[in-house]
C-alpha positions in Angstrom: -12.8 -22.2 2.2 -11.2 -25.7 2.3 -8.4 -26.2 4.8 -5.7 -26.4 1.9 -7.1 -22.8 0.9 -6.6 -21.5 4.4 -3.1 -23.0 5.1 0.1 -21.2 4.3 2.0 -22.8 1.6 4.5 -25.6 3.0 2.9 -25.3 6.4 5.5 -26.0 9.1 9.0 -24.6 8.1 10.5 -23.4 5.0 14.3 -23.1 4.3 14.7 -23.5 8.1 12.4 -20.8 8.8 8.9 -21.5 10.8 6.1 -20.5 8.5 4.4 -18.6 11.3 7.5 -16.3 11.4 7.4 -15.8 7.8 3.7 -14.8 7.9 4.1 -12.6 11.0 7.2 -11.0 9.6 5.4 -10.3 6.2 2.2 -8.9 7.8 4.5 -6.5 10.0 6.9 -5.3 7.1 4.0 -4.8 4.7 1.3 -3.6 7.4 3.9 -0.6 8.4 2.8 1.0 5.2 -0.8 1.2 5.8 0.1 2.4 9.6 2.3 5.0 8.2 -0.4 6.5 5.7 -3.7 5.8 7.4 -3.2 5.9 11.1 -2.9 9.8 11.1 -5.8 10.5 8.6 -8.4 11.0 11.3 -6.1 13.8 12.8 -5.0 15.4 9.6 -7.7 18.0 9.6 -6.7 18.5 13.2 -2.7 18.8 12.3 -3.7 21.2 9.4 -5.2 23.7 11.9 -2.4 23.3 14.4 0.3 24.0 12.0 -1.5 26.6 10.3 -2.0 24.8 6.8 -4.3 24.8 4.0 -5.9 21.4 3.3 -4.0 21.3 0.2 -0.5 21.7 2.1 -1.7 19.2 4.8 -2.2 16.5 1.9 1.3 17.1 1.0 2.5 15.3 4.0 1.2 12.4 2.6 2.2 13.1 -0.9 6.0 13.4 0.1 6.1 10.5 2.1 5.0 8.4 -0.9 7.3 10.1 -3.5 10.1 9.6 -1.0 8.9 5.8 -0.4 9.2 5.3 -4.4 12.5 6.9 -5.2 14.6 5.4 -2.4 13.5 2.0 -3.3 15.7 2.3 -6.1 18.7 2.5 -3.5 17.5 -0.1 -1.2 16.6 -2.9 -3.7 20.1 -3.3 -5.1 21.5 -3.0 -1.8 19.5 -5.8 -0.4 20.3 -8.0 -3.4 23.9 -7.4 -2.8 24.2 -7.7 1.3 20.9 -9.4 2.1 17.6 -8.5 3.4 18.3 -8.5 7.2 20.9 -5.8 7.4 18.6 -3.3 5.2 15.6 -4.2 7.4 17.6 -3.5 10.7 18.9 -0.2 9.4 15.6 0.9 7.8 13.5 0.3 10.8 15.8 1.9 13.2 16.0 5.1 11.1 12.1 4.8 10.7 11.6 5.0 14.7 13.9 8.2 14.8 11.9 9.7 11.9 8.7 9.1 13.5 9.9 10.7 16.8 10.9 13.9 14.6 7.5 13.8 13.1 5.7 13.5 16.7 8.0 16.8 17.9 7.4 18.7 14.6 6.5 22.4 15.5 6.0 23.7 11.8 5.3 22.5 8.3 9.1 22.2 7.2 10.1 20.0 9.8 7.0 17.9 9.2 7.8 17.5 5.6 11.3 16.5 6.1 10.3 14.0 8.8 7.8 12.5 6.6 10.2 12.3 3.7 12.5 10.4 6.2 9.6 7.9 7.2 9.0 7.3 3.5 12.6 6.8 2.6 13.2 4.2 5.4 9.8 2.7 5.1 10.5 1.8 1.5 13.5 -0.4 2.3 11.1 -2.2 4.9 8.2 -2.9 2.4 10.6 -3.6 -0.4 12.4 -6.4 1.6 9.1 -8.0 2.7 8.0 -8.4 -0.9 11.4 -9.7 -2.0 11.6 -12.2 0.9 8.7 -13.9 -0.6 10.6 -14.5 -3.7 13.7 -15.6 -1.9 11.7 -18.5 -0.2 8.8 -19.5 -2.7 8.1 -20.0 -6.2 5.4 -17.8 -7.9 2.3 -19.6 -7.2 3.1 -20.5 -3.7 4.5 -17.0 -3.2 1.2 -15.5 -4.3 -0.7 -17.5 -1.8 1.9 -16.4 0.9 1.5 -13.2 -0.1 -2.1 -13.1 0.3 -1.6 -14.4 3.7 0.8 -11.5 4.7 -1.7 -9.1 2.9 -4.5 -10.5 5.3 -2.3 -9.7 8.3 -1.8 -6.3 6.7 -5.7 -6.0 6.4 -6.0 -6.7 10.2 -3.4 -4.0 11.0 -5.2 -1.7 8.5 -8.7 -2.6 9.9 -7.3 -1.6 13.6 -5.2 1.3 12.8 -7.9 3.9 11.7 -10.0 3.0 14.7 -7.0 3.4 17.0 -5.9 6.5 15.0 -9.5 8.2 15.5 -9.3 7.4 19.1 -5.9 8.8 19.6 -6.7 12.0 17.7 -10.0 12.6 19.9 -8.3 11.9 23.1 -4.5 12.6 22.7 -4.4 14.9 19.7 -2.5 14.6 16.4 0.8 14.2 17.9 -0.3 11.1 19.8 -0.9 9.4 16.4 2.5 10.2 15.2 4.0 8.9 18.4 2.2 5.7 17.9 3.9 5.3 14.6 7.3 5.4 16.5 6.0 2.6 18.9 4.8 0.5 15.9 8.2 0.8 14.1 10.1 -0.3 17.4 7.9 -3.5 17.9 8.5 -4.5 14.1 12.1 -3.9 14.8 12.2 -6.0 17.7 10.4 -8.9 16.2 12.6 -8.8 13.0 15.8 -8.5 14.9 15.0 -11.5 17.1 13.1 -13.8 15.0 13.5 -13.5 11.3 16.8 -15.0 9.7 18.2 -14.0 6.5 16.3 -15.1 3.6 18.5 -14.3 0.6 21.1 -17.1 0.0 24.6 -15.9 -0.7 24.8 -17.9 -4.0 21.9 -15.6 -5.3 23.4 -12.4 -4.4 24.3 -9.7 -6.7 27.9 -9.1 -7.4 28.1 -5.6 -8.3 26.6 -2.2 -7.1 28.1 -0.2 -10.0 25.5 2.3 -11.5 26.1 1.1 -15.0 25.1 -2.6 -14.0 22.1 -1.4 -11.9 21.1 0.7 -15.1 21.3 -2.3 -17.1 19.4 -4.3 -14.5 16.6 -2.0 -14.4 16.3 -1.6 -18.2 16.0 -5.4 -18.6 13.4 -5.7 -15.8 11.5 -2.7 -17.3 11.3 -4.4 -20.6 9.9 -7.5 -19.4 6.2 -7.7 -20.4 5.3 -9.7 -17.3 6.9 -7.2 -15.0 5.0 -4.2 -16.9 1.7 -6.0 -16.6 2.0 -6.6 -12.9 3.6 -3.2 -12.1 0.8 -1.3 -13.9 -1.7 -3.4 -12.0 -0.3 -2.5 -8.5 0.1 0.9 -9.6 -3.4 1.8 -10.8 -5.3 0.1 -8.2 -3.3 2.0 -5.6 -3.6 5.0 -7.4 -7.5 4.8 -7.0 -7.0 4.1 -3.5 -4.6 6.9 -2.9 -7.4 9.3 -3.9 -9.3 7.8 -1.0 -6.3 8.2 1.4 -5.4 11.8 0.4 -8.8 13.5 0.7 -11.4 11.3 2.5 -10.7 12.8 6.0 -11.7 16.2 4.6 -14.7 14.8 2.6 -16.1 12.9 5.7 -15.1 14.9 8.5 -15.3 18.8 7.1 -17.9 18.2 4.2 -20.1 15.5 5.5 -19.5 16.4 9.1 -18.9 13.2 10.9 -16.7 12.8 14.1 -12.9 11.9 13.9 -13.9 8.6 15.7 -16.6 7.8 13.3 -14.2 8.6 10.5 -11.8 6.0 11.8 -14.7 3.6 11.7 -15.2 4.3 8.0 -11.7 3.6 7.4 -12.0 0.4 9.3 -14.9 -0.7 7.3 -12.8 -0.2 4.0 -10.0 -2.2 5.7 -12.6 -5.0 6.5 -13.6 -5.0 2.8 -9.8 -5.1 1.8 -9.3 -8.1 4.3 -12.2 -10.1 2.8 -10.6 -9.4 -0.7 -7.3 -11.2 0.5 -9.3 -14.1 1.7 -11.1 -14.3 -1.6 -7.7 -14.0 -3.4 -6.1 -17.0 -1.4 -9.2 -19.3 -2.3 -9.4 -18.3 -5.9 -5.7 -18.5 -6.8 -5.7 -22.4 -6.2 -8.5 -22.9 -8.7 -7.7 -19.9 -11.4 -4.3 -19.2 -11.0 -2.8 -15.7 -10.9 -4.2 -14.4 -14.2 -7.8 -15.9 -13.7 -7.8 -14.2 -10.1 -6.8 -10.9 -11.4 -9.4 -11.1 -14.3 -12.2 -12.1 -11.7 -11.3 -9.2 -9.5 -11.1 -6.3 -12.2 -14.8 -6.0 -12.1 -14.8 -4.7 -8.4 -13.0 -1.7 -8.6 -14.9 -0.5 -11.9 -18.3 -1.5 -9.9 -17.2 0.7 -6.8 -16.1 3.8 -9.0 -19.2 3.6 -11.2 -21.1 3.6 -8.0 -19.4 6.8 -6.7 -19.8 8.4 -10.1 -23.5 7.8 -9.9 -23.7 9.3 -6.4 -22.2 12.3 -7.7 -24.6 12.5 -10.7 -27.6 12.2 -8.3 -26.1 14.9 -6.1 -25.6 17.4 -8.5 -28.8 16.6 -10.4 -31.1 16.9 -7.5 -28.9 18.8 -4.7 -29.1 15.9 -2.4 -27.6 16.1 0.8 -25.6 13.1 0.7 -25.1 11.3 4.0 -21.8 9.6 4.8 -23.4 6.1 4.7 -24.1 6.4 0.9 -20.6 6.5 -0.1 -19.6 3.4 1.7 -20.8 0.5 -0.7 -18.7 2.0 -3.5 -15.6 2.3 -1.1 -16.2 -1.5 0.0 -16.5 -2.7 -3.6 -13.0 -0.8 -4.6 -11.2 -2.1 -1.4 -12.4 -5.5 -1.9 -10.7 -5.5 -5.5 -7.7 -3.9 -4.1 -7.2 -6.9 -1.6 -7.1 -9.0 -4.5 -5.1 -7.2 -7.0 -2.3 -6.1 -4.5 -1.1 -9.6 -3.7 -1.4 -10.7 -7.1 0.5 -7.6 -8.5 3.1 -7.6 -6.0 3.8 -11.4 -6.6 3.8 -10.9 -10.3 6.4 -8.1 -10.6 9.1 -10.5 -9.2 8.2 -13.7 -10.4 10.4 -13.7 -13.4 13.5 -12.4 -11.4 14.7 -14.9 -8.6 18.0 -13.3 -8.7 17.0 -9.5 -8.7 13.9 -9.5 -6.6 14.8 -6.9 -4.7 15.5 -4.6 -7.8 12.2 -5.7 -9.5 10.4 -4.9 -6.2 12.0 -1.6 -5.9 11.2 -0.6 -9.6 7.8 -1.6 -9.2 7.4 0.3 -5.9 8.9 3.4 -8.0 6.2 3.0 -10.4 3.3 2.7 -7.8 4.7 5.7 -5.9 5.2 8.3 -9.0 1.6 7.2 -10.0 0.3 7.8 -6.4 2.4 11.2 -6.2 0.8 12.3 -9.5 -2.7 11.4 -8.1 -2.1 13.3 -5.0 -0.7 16.5 -6.8 -3.8 16.2 -9.2 -6.3 15.7 -6.4 -4.7 18.6 -4.3 -5.3 21.1 -7.3 -8.6 19.6 -7.9 -10.0 20.2 -4.3 -8.8 23.9 -4.4 -10.8 24.6 -7.8 -13.8 26.9 -7.4 -16.8 24.7 -7.3 -15.0 21.6 -6.4 -13.7 22.7 -3.0 -16.0 21.5 -0.3 -17.7 18.8 -2.3 -17.7 14.9 -2.5 -16.8 14.7 -6.2 -13.0 14.9 -6.1 -13.1 11.7 -4.2 -16.1 9.9 -5.9 -14.9 10.8 -9.6 -11.3 10.3 -8.7 -12.1 6.9 -7.4 -14.2 6.2 -10.5 -11.3 6.9 -12.8 -8.8 4.6 -10.8 -11.6 1.9 -11.0 -11.8 2.3 -14.7 -7.9 2.3 -15.2 -7.5 -0.7 -12.9 -10.1 -2.8 -14.8 -8.7 -2.0 -18.1 -5.2 -3.2 -16.9 -6.7 -6.3 -15.2 -8.9 -7.3 -18.0 -6.8 -6.7 -20.9 -3.0 -6.2 -20.4 -2.6 -8.8 -17.6 -4.7 -11.4 -19.6 -2.3 -10.7 -22.6 1.0 -10.5 -20.9 0.7 -11.7 -17.4 1.2 -15.6 -17.6 3.7 -16.7 -15.4 6.1 -19.5 -16.9 6.3 -22.6 -14.8 10.0 -22.3 -14.7 9.9 -18.7 -13.6 
C-alpha cells in the first residue's frame, strides 16, 4: 500500500477541521453501531436465561433496535439538514447514554425492549450525522476514501468490542455489557462536544420541515437510480451480516459448545476480516473507482455464502459433528466483502445529494434497517421450526442467501446504474 493510499484525503485540515478530528469522529460515530449490536452478543444466551426468555424472544432485543434505528432516521435526517449536525449529535448521544442506563437496569423483557428501542432511535441520529458529515466536507471520490478510513476505525472498535463483551459477560454478567454501552456513549459524547465543530454550512441547510416538502424530497431521492443502487448494496450486504449477528451466539455457544470468551474471539476474527476489507477498499478506490471496487468485492460474500452452504450439505449428508473452526473461512470471506461494500454503499447513497445528504442517508438507513428487521424476523421463526432448531443451518444458509443477493446487486445493478458523475 502506498503512502497516498494510506493517507486520508486532504491530510492536515479540511474546511478548518483537522483531518484527524474528522477520522476519529467518524470512527466513533459509525463505531457506536457495532458496539451497540455486537458487544452484548456473547451475553445474549445469559440474558435470555436471566430474564426467562426463549431464544427467539431474546433475538428480538436486536431486531427491535434495528427497526427503531431505521424508522427514526426519517426524523433525524431532515432535522439535521435544517439545523445542522452538531445539535442533533449532542441530543442523540445524551439520550443514548440514558437509554443504555435503562437497559442495564432492566428487570423484565418489556423494559428491555423499550430501552433497546430508545437506543436504536438515538443511535440512528448519531450514525446518520456521521455519514452525512462526509458529504458535507468532501466530494464523492475523496468521501469514499474518507469513509473507508472511518470504517477502518469502526473495524478496530468492532474487533475489540466482542472480545471485551465476552470477558465482561464471563466475569461481570450481561448487565456489565449493557453498562459498557453507557460508558462508550459518554466517551463519544465528550469527544464530539469538545472537538467536532459544525460541518454543514448555513448556505446549504434546508429551509422547510413541512411534511409535504419532506415527502417530495424523499420521493425524489428514492427515484434516483444512483441512490437505489447503493442503498440496495448497503442493505443486502448488511442483511447477510445480520443473520450472523442475530443467531451466531446461539449457534456457537449453545449448538457448537464454545465458551462466551471464545465466541468473543470468533466475533473479533470476523471484525479483523472486515477491517482488512476496509484497507483493501481504500487501496482499490484510487485505482478502480467506486464501481470497479464494488465489482471486485462482489465475489467475496458469494464465495463465503457458498462455503457455508457446502458445510451444511456435508453435515446433513454425513452427520458430521461440525467443529466451530470449520465455519470461520466462510464468515471471514463474507466479512471481508462487507468491509468493502459498506463504505462504498454509504458514500454512494449521498453522492448525488450535497444539499440533502441527511435525508438521503436517513432514507438509505431506513431501507437497510427494514431489510435487517425482516431478516431477523425470518431467522427467528426459522430457528424455531422443527428440524432446524439447534442446528447450524439457519446461520450458514441464511448467510449464503445474503451473499447471493449482495453479489447480484454488486455485479449487476451497481455496474449498470452506479456511476457517479464528476459533478455530483
